[in-house]
Phi, psi and omega in degrees: 000122189299331184285359179264004196270000188291137177289348174300343181281346191289132181287120183280326174225105187261011176267069188217164174292144193240143167242120192248126178244123180247121185282177172277175184144019179060216182294329180296312178294328180296318181275331173302315177295324177295326177294318182294318176295329180295315180301308181307315179303316175302329177272010183051046181243010176286339179285347179271352184283121185255326181228139170230124173253136185224150175231134162057247181300317180307321176293319182294317183287324179294314173301326174291323176297312173307310177304314178301334185242031174054047175059035179234136175295123189288154167287165180305311187296318180291324181298317183286315178278336185238311187294312187290316181296323182292319182286325176302315185293320183293311185285344181257002182238347178211161192240136175289319181296312177297326177298323177295327183286325179295327182295341181278356172288343174271120181297337181294344179267358182302324182296353184262009181301329181260356176219067188292357175296334172301318174303314180297314180304311180301320178301312180297324178287314187271334186253328182257352170082021180274075192248017181264171175262164176307320178298346183263002180283159189292161175284335180222135356281157183297122185251124181252116182254125189256138167218185184229130181277119183296320191288332184241346177080015183257159178291125173258131183230147176250133170228172177298328189269331181198176174207153181148200173208157193298328183280338179259306188132178186235158168229144182260012185272056180292340179293345184269334186259131185283139174301320178305326178288321178298320180292318181293323180292326177301333179254016185276066185290143182301134172085354178240295182246316194289180004261183169249132176266123184241129178276112183291336183286354173283350187231158168267130187247155176218160180213146174258150178285150182306132178082356177267163183284161186297330185288339179265082185238158178231141175294140183220168171244126181293150182290346191238127173280338174226135171241150186249116186255132176248179180302145179287347173297332180302327183266312184208102182286348182277334186074031181266344181315317182296332187258338192223138177261104187297331183281315178284340187056053180205158180293150181281158186296339178285351182250128183299158186286345184268342186292128175270129176271129178240129176251121174253114188244111181246025177293148178292130176304145177293132175297129180266076182207174173221137180269115187281334178295118185296333184254018175292120178299335182291341176304313182292325175295316181299320179295319173303323185290322181296314178305309184298316182294328180288323181292323179290314184297326174296324177292315183298316185293319178299314180290327179288326175297316174305313181294322176292329179276351180221082183304128176091358189255347187217141178217122182251115184254116188244142175310330177258045180308119189296331181281353176268125181307140184296335177267015176295124183296325178289320182295311182298314184294313182301315188291333182264355179293138191280159172284104184210173181239021182284163177289145180260143169286160185293325180287335177287316175309306187295325178291314185288317171313304183296329179285324174291329176291312179301317181295325175291319180295314186296321185282333177282329177071028181249000000 
């Protein structure tokens, strides 16, 4: 996207606290983000990351990074020497999508055919070893896992200390909620995997009055006994919402003034075509993609304007990095790779990883 090419986004002093937003985009996004993290690790900057917000593929790869390191955020050295080789071996030897299909061998799982995020959660739990609760994720960096509430259209987020959303309320009983389900619902894109159904009566909920502090909360009963959660990308595919106020074009109060915001965007570029067949069901999908792309573009423009006006405080790393030649084979391959959760060949993994690495290197200008 040409609006991302401004040199004003280059970080002048990157030895500062970092808040990292990892977008959605299936396995393509998972590996692209690994490439971005690889570059940061080579600069010994993983230790600077204070907050991470994730959507879809971003949530899946971050959960796998934690699992690879026994639920501890890795040092830059360990990430380079252990984490990347470990995840390369796993993602090139087994498929999340095939794991979901294997879950259907159990007749008890037939009920999840229309809410397949449960199948993904079961796969993450039984085949990938994501068997801890939200309460067991590390304190540092603070991890924001984003979803979308179907009933309200608002951003639903999971954290170590609580989960919920402002219009409904929050619960602090994170010791009851599996991390695998939070990761899976973050990737529950409509028409593909989602939704995940949460029985709200299993938890105690609270809510603060508007303008009151979080400590001034009252216990409530939700209006819904069940809520349906979709991919966080339905609301914000960049995962930027926890850190950045799009309307005001400024950081949120929870983020310190010196913290640098980094967005790693591996979302699929909008297909440049038109389906001429009048009765094609894909026409509606394409129109939906246009609407989604425009919403995403508004967030990007707002963030880039913030970056221009606050030099060194914002960095947008895009899958269509303008400084990489258009005929670069890694760029061409990555940008055309579908949003899927299939197993990768080793050369596919390496090409996407290298493109994420180069995009970060070009944008940081170091």
